[in-house]
SEFI-762904 format. One record per residue: residue in one letter; x, y, z of N, C-alpha, C in turn. Coordinates in pm, whole numbers, padded with zeros to 5 digits, always signed. Layout:
AXYZXYZXYZ
...
***
This chain:
M-02727+00501-00222-02595+00429-00354-02651+00421-00469
T-02554+00482-00628-02550+00426-00756-02425+00360-00711
I-02453+00307-00810-02314+00230-00852-02252+00328-00959
P-02162+00388-00986-02119+00429-01111-02136+00426-01223
S-02194+00497-01282-02279+00441-01411-02125+00430-01514
S-02122+00368-01639-02036+00308-01759-01971+00495-01827
D-02093+00506-01849-02108+00656-01943-02056+00793-01877
T-02068+00802-01739-01989+00915-01657-01868+00887-01594
I-01833+01016-01533-01688+01035-01441-01768+01020-01300
T-01766+00938-01257-01752+00985-01075-01695+01009-00976
M-01698+01077-00907-01645+01118-00796-01632+01129-00694
F-01568+00972-00625-01643+00966-00458-01515+01089-00379
G-01580+01132-00310-01498+01262-00204-01585+01295-00053
A-01475+01420+00022-01574+01486+00050-01517+01627+00100
D-01559+01727+00180-01551+01874+00177-01434+01889+00258
W-01409+01812+00354-01266+01800+00459-01181+01773+00317
C-01176+01697+00291-01033+01626+00193-00984+01737+00007
G-00891+01806+00119-00837+01870+00036-00792+01881-00118
D-00740+01751-00088-00758+01641-00255-00896+01676-00357
C-00974+01624-00259-01144+01646-00330-01145+01755-00368
R-01108+01894-00247-01198+02004-00341-01124+02010-00474
R-00956+01987-00448-00917+02010-00609-00926+02022-00688
T-00967+01853-00700-01014+01689-00818-01135+01820-00860
K-01259+01813-00792-01378+01920-00804-01356+02023-00857
K-01258+02113-00804-01230+02236-00917-01162+02216-01039
Q-01097+02136-01019-01046+02078-01162-01166+02039-01246
L-01208+01968-01181-01356+01898-01340-01444+02045-01348
D-01503+02089-01283-01552+02232-01289-01500+02313-01380
E-01369+02316-01358-01317+02451-01411-01301+02342-01592
L-01258+02247-01627-01268+02166-01751-01389+02149-01814
G-01501+02169-01720-01599+02163-01780-01677+02016-01786
I-01607+01953-01710-01646+01768-01756-01814+01792-01642
E-01868+01697-01702-01989+01636-01626-01926+01501-01545
Y-01941+01534-01428-01969+01418-01383-02085+01394-01257
T-02052+01256-01162-02102+01216-01051-02063+01248-00936
Y-02051+01351-00838-01983+01383-00699-02066+01296-00616
I-02006+01209-00571-02046+01136-00454-02024+01161-00284
D-02088+01278-00211-02038+01357-00084-02040+01211+00011
L-01902+01165+00074-01955+01053+00147-01957+01110+00295
I-01932+01242+00311-02086+01291+00437-02177+01253+00448
E-02257+01253+00336-02375+01260+00348-02433+01108+00337
D-02370+01064+00276-02378+00878+00225-02291+00850+00267
P-02252+00797+00373-02138+00727+00474-02126+00604+00421
A-02239+00545+00357-02229+00365+00310-02125+00378+00194
A-02122+00535+00101-02077+00528-00011-01905+00522-00038
A-01871+00496+00105-01743+00484+00146-01669+00355+00083
D-01825+00248+00134-01768+00122+00104-01778+00116-00021
V-01841+00158-00104-01841+00150-00217-01725+00141-00265
A-01679+00306-00260-01506+00362-00291-01399+00265-00217
K-01454+00213-00130-01302+00123-00071-01332-00001-00199
E-01432-00066-00181-01427-00169-00312-01400-00150-00415
I-01384-00076-00444-01348-00011-00617-01206+00059-00592
S-01137+00072-00529-00998+00094-00534-00905+00012-00430
G-01011-00013-00319-00943-00128-00286-00857-00056-00160
R-00900+00048-00105-00835+00181-00038-00942+00233+00073
T-00876+00348+00138-00988+00400+00189-00959+00572+00216
N-00849+00628+00096-00804+00724+00054-00936+00799-00038
I-00914+00870-00031-01035+00985-00098-00934+01133-00235
P-00995+01132-00339-01060+01141-00382-01019+00957-00469
V-01169+00913-00489-01175+00782-00577-01247+00876-00754
V-01165+00868-00806-01278+00915-00950-01241+00794-01038
V-01382+00755-01083-01405+00628-01149-01415+00673-01312
Y-01347+00657-01426-01382+00723-01536-01471+00628-01645
P-01533+00593-01762-01620+00570-01828-01515+00496-01839
D-01415+00424-01829-01349+00243-01879-01374+00176-01773
S-01409+00212-01685-01400+00164-01530-01252+00169-01486
S-01198+00259-01545-01104+00293-01519-01059+00364-01382
H-01000+00395-01281-00990+00503-01141-00890+00481-01102
H-00862+00630-01021-00765+00685-00991-00800+00749-00837
V-00652+00722-00764-00730+00686-00590-00611+00852-00563
E-00659+00975-00523-00602+01074-00509-00528+01087-00581
P-00547+01160-00705-00467+01155-00835-00440+01339-00832
S-00325+01327-00926-00281+01499-00902-00368+01523-01026
N-00345+01668-01044-00424+01715-01148-00351+01697-01241
A-00262+01690-01298-00183+01570-01429-00260+01484-01462
D-00243+01364-01362-00320+01292-01428-00452+01265-01414
V-00521+01355-01379-00692+01351-01393-00674+01436-01621
E-00580+01494-01599-00625+01552-01707-00550+01454-01818
A-00447+01354-01796-00419+01294-01911-00490+01153-01925
K-00573+01133-01828-00704+01017-01848-00781+01120-01943
L-00812+01237-01878-00885+01316-01942-00882+01314-02095
R-00761+01349-02144-00676+01376-02288-00729+01214-02342
E-00677+01093-02294-00680+00963-02302-00808+00893-02391
L-00931+00943-02263-01030+00890-02338-01134+01061-02409
A-01054+01115-02502-01106+01244-02545-01186+01361-02474
L-01160+01329-02360-01319+01442-02285-01227+01589-02274
I-01115+01609-02306-01075+01710-02324-00991+01754-02429
***
């Protein structure tokens, strides 16, 4: 398990999670580079995601400025990407 890098977006998620699939699709469609950590393949990463967010909800999206979203809407993600000048 790698700790999220400060120069990239890291997303903790799982394929069974509809919000995770939606956020992943949004990042892919926007051409945003990110690291995807699959909590099914790496169950221990769920502890890292919980440590970051203080919650067990997913997805957890960690941004280069060390801020994060838990279960963000597409509008939340887009606003943050604009704030960081990534789109």
